[in-house]
N, C-alpha and C positions, 0 to 999 in steps of 0.2 A: 650418575643422578637418578633418583626416582620420580615417577610422573604420575599425576591425574589427569582425567577430562572432565570437563562440565560440560553439559549438554543443556541448552536452551532452548525449549521447543515455543517458539514465539507466535503470533498470528500471520505474520507474512514470512518468516524465514525460521530456519533451525541455525542457530550458533552453537559452535564447537571450539572450546579453549584447551589448549594442554599447558597445566602450569605443574613446576618442580617445587620440589621440597623447601626451596626460599621464598616460594609465592610469586616467582616471576612467570610473567606469560610467554611461554615460550613460541606459540602457535595460535592462530585464530584462523576458522573456516566458517563462511555463512554460506547456507544454500536456500535460496526463494521457493515458495510454494504456492499455488494461485489458492484464490478465495472463490468459491461456489455462491453466488446471490442470485435463485431463480426467481426470487418475488421480493417487492420492498418488503423490507424488515427480517429478511431470512439472511443467514450467514452460517455457511458449511465448510468443510472441508473432508477431503479423502483421506482417512488414517494411515491409507499407505502410501500417500505422499511426504508423511512425518517420517515415516522408517526408512522409505527409499532414500531421501535427502539426508538424514542422519546416516545411513550407512554411507553414502557416497562421501559425505564430508568427514567422515572419520577415517574410511580410507584413503584419501586425499592426507590428513594431518598424519595417519602412520607412515605415509608415504615420503614424507619428509624430514624424517627423524632416523638417525642411524641403528637405535637399538628399541625395537618396537617391544622387547621383553622389559624394560624399565617401566611400561606403563603397568600400574598396580589396581588403578579402581576406576570406576564410571560413576559420575551420579547427576541429575537431572533437577531442571527447574523448567516449569510449563505455564503455559497460559491456563488460568484457571476455569472451572464450571463447566467446560466442553463435554458434552454428551457421548461417550463411544459405547455402541451395546453391542454385545459378542452371542452369539449360539452357543448352543451345548457342545459343538464341534470346535469353538474359540475362534469362528468367524465372524468378521462385521458382518452386520446385518443392514446396515443403512450409512450415509454420511455422517460424520461428527456435527450436532449442532454447537454452534460457537458460543461463548461470552457474551459476543456483542448481537446476538441474534434476539429479536424483540416481538415475536411473534406469540408468547406467551402470557401476555396480561390476562387472558381471562383463566388461565390455570393458577395464576397468582391469587387471582379473587378466589378461586376455589379451594386453595390452601388455606386461605384465612378462614373461609367457614368451614371448612373440613376440623381443622385443627385448632383455629382460634389463633387472634393476632398475640395475644398476651401468652399463651401456653407455646408458642414458635418461639418468642423472643426469649421466654424463659430456657429452652432447651438448646437453641441454636444461637441465640444472642443477635441473630439477624433479621431484618424483614423479608419478607416474599418478594422479591425482585425478578424481572425478566431474565437477567444474565445467570440466575444460578441454575443449579443442575436439575432438581426435582420439577420444576415446573416444564423443563423438556422432557423429562421421564412420562409427566401426566398428559402432554402434548401428544407425544408418541402413542401411549395407550389409548388416548380419545381419537384420534386421526388415521393412525397407523396401527388399527388392533392387530391386524394379522404378524405384523412385525414385531408389536411388544411380545405377543403371545409365543414368539420363538424365542424371546429374550432369555439368557440364562445369567448374564451378570452384564453389570456397567463399569467401563473406564474412565479415567480423566486422560487429557491427550498425552501427559508425559510417561504415566504408567502403562498406556498403551504400547509405547515405544519401549519400555522396558519389557514388557510381557515378551514382544517379539525377539528380543535380545537374547533374555534368559528361558523363556518358555513358563515362567510363574506369575501367577496373577495376583494382584496385591495394590493397596493403597499406603498414604500414610496422611498423619493427622491435620497436617498444614491445608494441602488440598481439599481432604474430605471436608474441612471447616465449610469450603463454599458450595457444598451440595443441599443446605437446608435438610440434611438427612443424619448429620452427627450432633451428639448430644455434646456440647464443648468441654462440660466440667468432667463429665465420666468417659470422655474419651472413647465411645462406643457408639456403634449406630443406633439410633432411635427407635426401638420396637414401636412406642408409642405413636410417633410421626407416622412411619410406614403402616400402621393399623388405620389408623385416621384417612390415610389418602388411598388404602388400597394397594399398596406397593409391597411384595414380598421381600421381605429382609434379607432373603438369601441373593437378591439381586445386586448386594452389597458386598464389593469385595474385602478380604480379610485385609486388617489394618497392620501396619508395623510402626516403628519409629524413624525419621528422616534419615538417622545414620546406620541403620539396620541394614545387613546385608539380604539383598532380594534374592541371592544367586549368583552363579558365575555366567559370563556368556557363553552360547551354546558353540559346537563345535562348528556349525554353517556360518555362524555371525565371525566369529573368529575367521574361517577360510575367506568370506568376502571382505572383510576389512584388513588382513595382515595383523590383526591383534594375536597375543598368545592365547592359547586357551587356560581357562581358568582366571581371567581377569574379574574382579569381583564387581558387582553392580549393587549400588546402594542407594535405597527407595527415593531420596531426595525431596524437593520439597517445591510449592507454588512459588510461581514466579517472584511475589511481592515479598515471600518469606524469604525467599533467596537474593532476591536484592537486598534486603536488610540484613543479612548474613554479609551481604558482600560489601557492605557498608558498615560493619563492625556496628549495628544499632544490636547491642547484645545485654543492655543493662539498661535499669529503669532510668528514666529523665531522658534517653536518648531518643532522637525524633529524624525521622526520613522524608526530605520531598523529592520526588521523583517525577522529573516534566518530560513527558513522552508523547505519543498520539494522546491518552489522557494523560492526568496528574493525578498524584497519590502522595497523600501526607500521612506517614506511617509513624505510631508509637508505640515504643515497647512496653509489655506489662509484663509483670511477674505473678500475677494475681487472675483469678478468672472469677472473681466476685464484683469486679464493678458493673455497673448499669449507666448503659450509655442511651437508653431506651429505643437502641434501633438507630439513633440517630447516624452512627458512623459503625463501619463493620468491626467485627469482633472473631478474629481467628486464633487458631493454635499457631504458635510459632515452628520454625522448623527446628529452634533448639528445644531439647526435651524439657516439657512441663513449663514452658513458656506461651507466652499469647503476644499478640500485637492487635492495636486498632488501630483503623484505617478510615480515612475519608476520600472520595475519588470524585473529580471534577472530569467529565467526560470527553470536553472538549478542550483540554489543555494544548499543547502544542500543536494539535490539528486546526485550532483557529488561527496559530499565526503561519500555517502551512497553507490552510485556507485563503486567508490574506494574500501572501505571496503569490499564491496560483492566479487568484482574480485579478491583483492588482501590479504584480511586477514581473509577471512571465517568468523569462528563465533567470531572470536576477536570483545569486547566490545570497544566503543568509547574512554573509559577511558585510556585504553591499546594501542588503536590505537594512540593517540596523545600525547601519554607519550614521553617529550622531545623536543616537536616541538620546545619549549621557546627557545631552544639551538642551534637550528640551522639561521643563520645569515640571516638577510633582504635578500629579493631577492634569497631565497633557495639555494644559491652556483651557482646561475646562471640558474636556471631552471625556466620557465613560463610555466602557465597553463590558457589556456581560457574555460571557463564551458559552452562550446555551445553543450552540449548532446543532446539537444532537440530543436536546434535552438535558437535563441535569440528574446528577446521582446526591452531591451532599451539599447543603443538608436538605436538598428540595429533590424528592424521589418524584421526577416529573418529566415524563416522556414528550410532552405538548409543548413546554414553553421554548421559545426560540430565541436568539441573540439580538442585542441591542446596541446601536450607537446613540447616546443619550448626550444632548448639547453642542451638536454642529452648529457651524457658522461659517461664513465665506473665509474668515481668514484662517481657518485651519489648513496646514500643509499634511501631505502624506505621513511626513515623520511625527505628526501628533496621532495620527490613527495608530500607528506603529506603535509608540508609546502607550496609549490607550489600550491595545490589544494585550501588551503585555501586562499593565497595570491590573487588566480586568481579569485575566489567568490567575495572577497572584492572589489579588482578592477573593477570588473563588476559593482558593487553596486556603486562605486564612480564615475562611468561615469554618473550616475543619480543626486547625487550630485553635479558633476560639470555642471550639465546642469543647476539646480538651482542656484547656486551660478553666473553663466555667464548671468542670467537671473536677476540678484541684490539681489538675496534672501542672507540673513545671516544666515551660518549654523554655529555655534559655539559648539552645544548640540544636541547630538543624543542618544536618548533611544534606548537600543538595546535589544530585545525579541527574542525568540525561539532558536533552536540549536546553533548559533552563541553565544548566551549568556551562554551558559554551560561551556565555556573554558576560562580560565584566559587569556592563550595565544592569542586567536584568539580575545578575547574583545581588548588587548593591541594593535592587529595588525589592528583593524578597527580604533582605536584612532589615530593611526600613518597614515595609509592610508588615511582617511578621514580628518585627522589633524583637529578634535576636541573633545571634552571632550567624552566620552560615559559614559552612566550612565546605570546600571544593576538596574531594579526593584528588592524590596525587598522581592515580591512576584507576580510571575508572573502567570498569568491565561489566558491571551490573550484576543480573542474576546469575550469567553463564559462571562468574567467579562464585557466587555463592554454591553452586552447583559443586563446583570444583572441590572447595573448603569441605563440604559434606563427606564427599569422597575420601578427602586426605584425612580427615578426622575418623571415618569408618576404617580405614588403613591403619588407622592408632599411629600415624606421624606425631600427633600432638592429645595432649590429656584431655583437653577440652577445646570447644569450637571458639571460646575466648581466647585460648593460646594460641591457635590458629589464625584467629583474627589480626593478632598483633604482628603476624609475620605477612598474611597475604593482604592487609588493607593499612594504607599509610594516607594520612592527612597530609593538604596543600595548603592552598591559600585560605585565609578567613577575611569575612568582610562583615565589618562592625555596623550598627546600624547607627545613621546620622540624626541626633535628636531632635534637630529642624525639622528634617522629612518624616520623622514618627510622628511627630504633632500634628503636619497638614494630612497626612494618610490616616491618622484617627479621625479626621474632620471628614475625610470622603468617605471611608468606608461604610458609615451608616448610611450615606446619598446611595452609592452601590448597593446595599442591601435592599432599600425601598425600591428599586428597579424592578427586580423579580415580582413584587406586590403587585405594583404598579400596571405591571404589563403581562400578568397571568390571563386574565379573562381576555384582553386584547388578541392575546397568540391563538388561545383556544378558539376565539372567533374567527381568525384568521386561517387557524388549521382545519376548521369546519368548511370555511369557505373555500379552500383549494381542493377537498376531497369532492365537491360536487361536482 
């Protein structure tokens, strides 16, 4: 039986999966690496840690199978936006600056001044946000000019690991779309933006399609892992694009809700001509000549994790959520807004903070838990509302991540989104999407859609309950008012906190 490997370079760990031609998960290895936070708002990692832990994970995976020669291809999923700078000798110049680093507010303003907001949206289809790659490049240029002067190219996280495996430098469109340097329509680096901000376009790596072969593994990597020389390496895709692949979001009308630390609502697009005015992200898909739009809730699962850590100690999530289905819609008049770390969609606001609204002495802990879950889901529903207001039909949503692990939460999603919620029978997320790219690249299938029919299978479905849908329709406008009513209060509190 032939096999492929999917590698997901996450923020906290690398996940490596081995899958066969039947779409079966044969083995899974996870290896963690540290986050480096030298100052408030800084978030960095050492790229060498990604490569070392990926090498160790693949070595462990290969040692667990009888025939390493059956492994034909490797591909990647990876955290988006992270900046890796290499010099002319292809050596790393500094730690990678990650997607969740917020030091670049000043550079975002500079981008609008130099490029113009309308022009930036026209070319990249995305606003200037701290998480993207271009603001990080400008920060290094401004505050670390000696390092910037030595830079010969930049890479995104997964592309650096691929470079170390193959010796070849490149990127692909789904990850490049998150840099603010790619012309989304033309699928090429934007000379206009580079000229406007004073970045030499030669810093941008060559671009290939996600399923294209970037080379074979080096002799050194084969020896380090036990893989056979000549294993092909395919470009791969951004984590959300690969998550969409692994959830069979490959046709118009299909939508994904992924609830991890952050939350994502992602919808497939076959056109690059839609205009969401920057309210949601608009990226190239890992499928050739396709796109996806995406809204982001910064503190989705993070909000529930925070509540558990703060008020429930070592209690596990099953125990924490026990009985949440018995709490009435609306958590007995308690509302939560999940702005623990600011918000992204529809409010690009780094200052706003979370609120509980409506507390009284009758509320129990389980009411708070229900309100946290509902608040997270309301926030995600703001992205769905934007899609629907722009003419998209959303009647079925595939739910993955932490939000798909609890039946009550799946039903809450169905009721708030007013859509059928589909839970996958086997969920491995972006790593499976990476493996699918490798399988397609190895020509096991004629198309990614054909591959998805084998690799992705749907499980339980949850239908919206009309009575609950109506109640949530009444609550949702109240939820949306909380942001407007607390925006100035939070700004004043943040200012007070800094004194």
